[in-house]
N, C-alpha and C positions, 0 to 999 in steps of 0.2 A: 277303399276297394277300387281296384282298377277294372274298368270294363274294356273288353277287347272286341274290336270290330272284326279283326282277323285273329284267330288263335295264335298263329305264329307266322312270321315271315322268315323263312329259313329256320334258324334256331333262335331267332329273336322275337319275343312277344312284344307287341305294340299296343299302346293305349288307343282308344278310338280317335282321340285328338291327333296322335302321332300318325296314325294310319291316314287320316284325312289330310294331314300336312304333307304326306308323300306326294300329293298332287302338286303342291307348291314346289317341292324339290325337283319334280320331273317336268314342270311346266315350261312352256316356251317363254321367250322374253316378254311376250304380250299377255301371258296367262299366269296369274298368281295362284290359281286353284281356288279362288274365292268368288269368281264370276258366277252370278246367279244365286248365290247364297244370301239370304235375308239377314239383317242384323240379328234377329232372334236365333237363327241357325248358327251364326258365328259365335254369339254369346253362349249358346248351348255347347258348342264344340270346344271353345277355348276359354271362356270366362272373361278374358280381357286380353290386351295386347301382349302382356308378359306370358300368358298361357299360350298364345299363338307362337311366339318366339320359342318358347320351351318345346312345343310340339314339333316345330320345324327342326330345331336343334336335335331333338331325340331321333327324329326320322333320318336326318342327314348323318348323324353319327352312326346309326344302325347300318345305313348303306355303306359308309366308309368301312365299318367293321367287317362287312361282308365282301369288301373289295368291289363294290358295285358303283362307287362314287369316289372320286379323288378328293383328298382333304381340302385342296384349294377350292374345288367346286362346292364342297359342303360349306365352307366358310362363306363363299359368295352367296349361297342360298340363305344362310343364317343372317348375313348382312342385309340381304334383300328383305327378309322377314322383319327385321328391326325397322327398316325404312317404310314398310307397308302398313298404313293405318287401316286396321280391319273394322274398327267401330268408330262411328262419328263422335 
């Protein structure tokens, strides 16, 4: 069962993890959207590193589909998520 933090973003429904990952997609070079989140919060949102990457990928692809993010910028955010260690 998918829980939705936001019922829809435009016409695209997002999971809570994907909605949280939107912060990472829109963050500055110095902000990965995870600042201030405890390991327990990260674990609850994403489960593991793969869950984080999946959430960022879903959010980035949703933004590309809505023409709000260029594909190359989406790929850069996905690559950044892969390189960001969210849990020790």
